[in-house]
N, C-alpha and C positions, 0 to 999 in steps of 0.2 A: 225630115224625110223628103227626099227628092222625088218628084213625080216623073213618071215616064209615060210613053205612049200607051193608049188604051189597049188592053189585050196582052200586054207584056208584063213580066214579073215586076214587082215594085223594087225600088232601090232603097235600102235602109242605111241607117247611120253606121258609118264604118268604125266608129269608136264605141259601139254599144257594149262590148264585153269589158271595156275598161271602167264602166260606170257601175257594174253590178258585182256584188259579192257572191261567190259560189261555195257551197258547203258540201263536203263529202256526205253521202247518205249512208249512215250507219257504217258497216264494214265493207260496203260495196265499192265498186269503182265509179259509180254514178255520182255526178255533181249536180246539185239542184241550185237554182237561183235563190238567194235569201228571201226573195219575194216572188210568189207565183200568182197568176191571175185566174180566178175562177169565174164560172158562168152561171152560178146559182142565183136566181132572182135578178139577173142582170141582162143576159142576151137571150134571144129567142122569144119574140112577141112582147117582151118587156121593154125592149129598146129597138129602134129601127136598125136596118142593116148598115146604114151610113155611120151611125153612132158606134155600133159594135166594131165595125171595120177600123174606125179611127182609134178606138181604144186598144185593139189588138196590135195595130201597127205601132202606136206610140209605146206600148208596153215593150214590144220587141226592140224598138229603137233604144230603149233604156236598159236593155240586157235581160229582160224577163223572157226566158225561153220555155217556161212551163205553163201550159194552159190546161186547166182542170175542168172536166165536165162530168156528167152522169147521164144515163139513158133517159131519165125522167125530168131533166131540167128543161124549162120552157113551157110555153102554153101554145098548143097542146104539148104533152110530154114528147120529147124528142126534137122540139123546135130549136133548142139551143145547139144541139149537135149539127142539125141541118144547116143552120145559119153559119156557125163557125167553120163547118166543112167548106162552104163556098168561099169564105175569106182565106182559108189556108191554101187554096189553090195558087194564090199569088205570093206565097211565102216559102222560104227554103226549108223543106220538110226535115232534112237531116240536121238542121240547127235547132229543132224544136222538140220538146217533150210534150206529148199529148196523152192525157189520161182520161179514162172514163170509168164508170161503175155500173153495177147492177145489184139489185136486191130489194128495192122499193117497188111499189106497184107501177107497172108499165102498160100492160094490156090485160084484157079480160081472160078468165079461165085460170086453171090451177098452175100454169107455167109462166104467168105474167109477173111474178114477183118471187122473192126469197132466193135461196142459194142451191137449188138442185142443179145437177149437171145440165139437164134440159134447159132450165131457165138461164143459166149463165152463158152457155154456148149460143143459144138462140138470141139472147139479148146482145151479146157482143157482135154477132153477125149483123144484126140490125144497126147497131151503132157504127160499124165500119162502113155500111152503105150510106148512112146519113152523113158521116164525116168525109166520105169519099177517100178513104185511106185503106191501104193494104194491111196495116197493123197499127196498134196503139203502143205507146211506150210503157204505160203502166195501166193495168186493169185491176180494179178493186172489187172485193166483196163489200157491198155498201153498208151492211148491218148484219148482226148475228142472226142466225136462223135457228130457232129452238127445236125445229122438227127434223131438219136434214142433218145426218151425221157429218161431222167435220171431215171424215175420210172422203166422203163424196164431194164436198165443197172444195177441199184443197186438191183433191185429185182432178177435179174439173179445171181448176186454175192451172195446174201443172199441164194438163192436156192442151189448154189454150196456148201456153208458152211453147210447147213442143210442136204445135201446129204453125207456129210463126205468127199468130194473131196478136200477141203481146210479147214484149221483151221482159217485163218485170211484173210481179204481182204485189198487191197490197190489200189491206183490210181497213175498214173504217167503222168507228163507233163500237168497237169491241172493248170490253173491260180488260184489265190486266190479266185476270184469271182466264178469260176466254182466249186472249192472245197466247198465253202459255200453252193452253190446250192445242191451239192451232199449230204452234211451233213444234210441239211433241209429235203431232201427226206427220208433219212434213219431214221431220228427222227420222221417225220410225219407218216411214214408207219411201224414204229417199226421194222426196218430191221437191219441186222448185221452192226455194226458201222465200219467206216473206221479206220484201225489201222495205216497205213503208207502212206506217200506221197513220191514218188521217183522223184527227180528233179535235173537238172543240177545246180551245184553250185561250184564256185572256185574263186580264187583271182581276176580273170579278169571278171567273169560273176556273177553278184550279184543281179540280178533282184529279187531273192527270198527275199532279205532283205526288199524290198518295197512292194512286191506283195503277198508273201506267208506265211512267218514265223509268222506273227501276227495271221493269221487264224489257222495255225497248233497248235500253242502254246495255243491259247484261247480254242481250242476244244480237247486238249489232244491227238494230233496226232503226231506220230514221223515222222522224215524226214530222208531219205537216200539220201545222196548227191552223184550223179554220175558225172563223168568227173572232178574229183578233180584236175587233172593235165592239164586241158584244152586241151584235145586231144593230150597230150604229150608235149605241149608247155612249161609247167612248169616242164620239166625234164632237164637232162644235155645234151640232143641232140642238143639244139638250142643255146648253149652258144658261139659257134664259129662264125666267120664272114660268113662262107659258110654253106648252108644247107647240112646235111648229105645225102648221096645217098640213104640210107635205111630208111629215115624218112618218116612218114606218109604224111607230107606236100609235099614231093617230089613225092610220088607214088600214093597218093589217092586224096588229096585235089584239085589238078590242079592249074594252074597258077592264075586264077581269085580269087579262095578262098585263095590261098597262100598270095596274096597281103593284104588281110584283117586279116588272122589268124596268119601268121608268118612273118609279114612285118619287115623290118629292124628296124623301130621305136619300134615295140612291142618286138623284140628280145633284143633291148637295155634295155628295162624295165626288161626283164627276167634276163639279166646279173646283173643288179642292185639288183634285188631280190635275186639272187644267192649270192651276196656279203653279204647281210643281213643274209641269211641262214647260211653262213659260220661263221659269228659272233656269231650265236646261236649254233655252233657246230653241225649243221645239213646239210644234202644235201638239194638242192632245192625241190625235191619231198617230202622229209620228212617235210619241213616247210609248203609246200602247203597243205599237208594232215592235219597236226596239226592245221593250220589256219582254215580249215573247221570245225574241231572238237571243236574249242574253242567257236563256236556259240552255245548257249544253246538249240536251236531248233533242232540241228543235232544229231540224235541217232547213225548213222553209216555212214562211208564213203566207197563208192563202188569203188574198184580198179579193173583194168584189168592187167593181167600179163601173159607173155609167158615163163618166166624163174623164177626159184625158187629164184634167187638172187634178182629179183625185189620185190618179196613178202617179203623176209627178210628185205630188205631196207625199204619198206613201213611200215612194222610192227614196225620197230625201231623208227618210228616217235612218237610212244606212249611214248617214254622215256622223251619227252620234248614237252608237248602240251600247256604249259602256255606261254602267251605273256605279256610283259610289255606294259603299255599305249604308251610308246615311240615307241616300235616296231610296234604296230598296226598303229600308226600315220605315221611312215616311210613307211610302206607297202601302206597305202592309198595314200600318196604323190607320191610314185613311179608310182602307177597305174593310178592316175588321171592326172599327168603331161603329156602334149602333146609335 
């Protein structure tokens, strides 16, 4: 990336779009980069502004056009949007897809979370101020709300699109049955259709295959898979016998979660998966990302990165996204063996 005079827009790699794969999102006209960059537990008081700026700039240089946020990301909540908003001022807005979400706790009182019209409209207005944008490209209902009627939630998302505050709408963390109910509401009331579903999906966590993908594919909805590395478990951090001192398992998960998430048994499976990745001339994270993308329901894989080297390594996964039947069978056997 070439540097220019202070105060002027940055100059980015002219060949950035030649390096990235772009996938049609469901039956829409929107194309998503195969790899998107998220800000969860990455930017906004987790990392300084210089680190965040270098990551976003490098990601864009590599053709990543989609940056994903939520109202409550960062410390304090909202810090990620505020930080990314400052960085976006030097980037070409019309070449970017910016998404954010609402639904988890953001402020005190009855309107600071969940999916009422009041909460969704107020939250997005706050997000736009923090991001310093007139609109976001995608606005998500971040989680199901057991109390608010879907008619109200989907009607609020439709209103937001009609107001020009978002171009597309999505949902996240809905089950397949809940997604079907939301689709029926939008069709019955002629509301803005759901473009995207964002859900956890990786080699170890595959509920989507039984509960979600059939619904998204039948209805022309794209899927963005988050946590493709299973909270870092499918990285090179857990290949040794001892847990690294700076690992998320050591510092965040706690002892009880550690027994389930990064147990010795599961780390042995990680080591076997790493052997298979090396046979494919990939790192384990690269194989894990490619594995997500080989499913036809997945439009994009959402990564988190605090260093540009991580972004570069993850994007290199696109050099080899094909799997032989034997490779897929071997992965299944490794994961399923107890």
